[in-house]
N, C-alpha and C positions, 0 to 999 in steps of 0.2 A: 792663159786660156784654160789650161788643164785644171788649175785651181778653181776657176769660176765654175766649170762643169761639175767638179766634185762637190762644191758648195751647193749648187742647184740640186744635185741628186740628194744631198743630205736633207735639204728643205723638203723635197718631194716625199722622201721616206717618212719624215716626221709628220707631215700633213696626212700622209696615208695612214699612219698609226693612229692619229687622232680620229680620222674618219672611221676606222674599224670600231672604235669605241661607241659610235653612234648607231651602229647596225642593230636591228631587233634580233632577239634570240628566240628559240622555240619555247613555247609555254602552253600550259593547259590549266583551266580552272574548273573546278567542280563545286557545286553549292549544295550543302545539306539543308533541305527544306523542312519546315514544319516541326522544329525542335520544341518540345514542351517539357517543362519541369513541374511536376504536380506533387504537392505535399501529401504524405500519407495521413491517415486518420487513426486516432486512438479513441474509441468510444465504448464506455462501459455501461452495460445495462444490468440492473439488479432486479431479478424477477420480472424481466421484460419491461422495466420502467427506466426512463432516462434520469428522472429527478429524484430517484430514491437512493442517492449516494450517502445520505446520512439516515441511519435507522435509530429510532428512539426506543429504548427499552426501559420499562419500569417493572421492577420485580416486587410483587406483593399484592394482596396479603398471602403469606405462605406460612408454613409451620414445620417443625422438626420432621425430618424424613422426606420432605418435599424434593422433587426433581422435575425437570421439564426439558424440552428440546425446542430450539428455535433454529430454523434453517432458511438459507437464501441461495439462489443460483446467480452466479456472476458470469456474464457473457461478454466477450470482446466482439463487437460488431464493426470495429474499425478495420483498416487494411494493413496494419503493422502489428507485430507481436508486442504484447504488453505483460508486465509483471503485476499481478494483483496482490493486494495486501489488505489487512484489516488493521484499523487503529481504534483504540478505545479512548474516549475522552476522559477528563478528570471525573472521579467518582464523587457523587453527592450522597452522603450517608446521613439520613435524617433520623433524629430521635423521635420527632412528632409529639410524643407525650410519655411521661413516666407514670404508668398506671400502677395500681396497688401491687400486682404480682411482681413488678420489676423492683420495687423498693427493697433494698437490702440484698437483691440477687447478686451472686458472684459475677463480677465483671461489669456491673452497672455503674456508670460514671455519674448518673444523676443529671446529665445535660448533654448538649450537643458535643460531638457528633454521636449518632446512634451506634449500636453494637452489631447490627445485622451484617454489615459489610465484612466484619471480622470472622463471621461464621460461614458465610456462603463460599462455595468453591465453583470453579468453572473449568470444564474440559472442552477443548476445541478440536473438531474433526473436519476433514475434507475428503471428497471423492469425485471421481469423474466417470461419466458414462454408466452410472448406476452400479459401479464396482464396489469393492470393499472400502470401508472407511479407514482413513489414515489419521492416526492420532498425532497431534502436534504436541511434542513433549512439554511438560509443564514444569514449574519451578519446584513443585513438591509432589510427593507420591499421592496426595489427595487432590490433585488438580491445583490450578492457580487460585489463590485467595482473591475474592472480588476486591478486597481492600487490604492494603498493607501500610504500615507506617515504618519508613526507613529514615533514620537520622532526623526524626522530627518532621519529615516531609511525607505527606500522604500521597501514595501512588496506588494504582489499581492493576489487578490482573497480572501480577508478576512483573510489572514494568519497573524493575528495580534499577536505579542508576548504577551504571558500571557493571551490572551483572544480568540485567534483563533484556528485553527486546523492545525497541521503540515501536515496532509494528510486527505483524505476523504475516509472513510471506507465504504465498500459495504458488502452485505450478504456473509457469508462463503460459499465456493463452494466445494462440494464433487466431486468424480470422474465423469467427463463428464458434470458437472453442468455448466450453463452459466448465465451471467448477462449482460444485455444491459445497457450501460451508454450513456446519452445524455447531451451535453452541449448546452445551449441556450443563446448565447450572444446577447445583443441588445444595441442600442444607446439610452441612457436615456435622454429624452427630456421633462422636465416638461413644463407646459403651459407657454408661453411667453419667453422661453429661446432661445437664439441665440448662436450658437456654431461655429462662424467663426474662433475662436482661434484654432480649431482642424483641419482646412483644411490642407491637404497634410501630416498630421501626420500618423504614423503607430505604431502598437503594435505587439510585437513578444514574444512568450513564448513556452516552451516545456511542454508536458504532459507525465508524467512517470507513467506507470502502474506497480503495485507491486502485487505479490502473496506470502504471508508469511504463514508458518505453523501455523495453528490455535490452 
């Protein structure tokens, strides 16, 4: 009889333990409502225009001693910081025609390409808030040549493979920040030089403005 009572108690304890596992425990639930993920924007304006990301420049007709300035204002109207930069396309150096003064002139090849690109130089500056101009260091003391020939490959504006720059970086722009860029091309005329070989020649290239997430 004693054994039966002990066995029944054991069964009751086991059932009781199983029952404990089915009881509810304290809990609390909070819900975070209205979560939204919004992508930021990166929007470059050039002189307050959206579609002026490529600027076409044609230099000519010009003469020895010529110089000029071309400037643009780059503005970030997006919501995230961006790294602006300038990229120059391939340079087209046109002979156009070999007129009488060019015939026999030093450096005149007698055909395409023209010689003007080897004479012109370009200095590049930037500034913010109307402050002082900052000079972007060039590949030579006379500024970057508009046209170079490196290893038989024509490249422009100091973009020398392995030693030049693929693009020209400017200060990072936050929301509504601006930077003014100025190009200062000039006809490089060392003392005693005669540049008849470049008469009637022309140089064409594109300037591409970038704004990349910084």
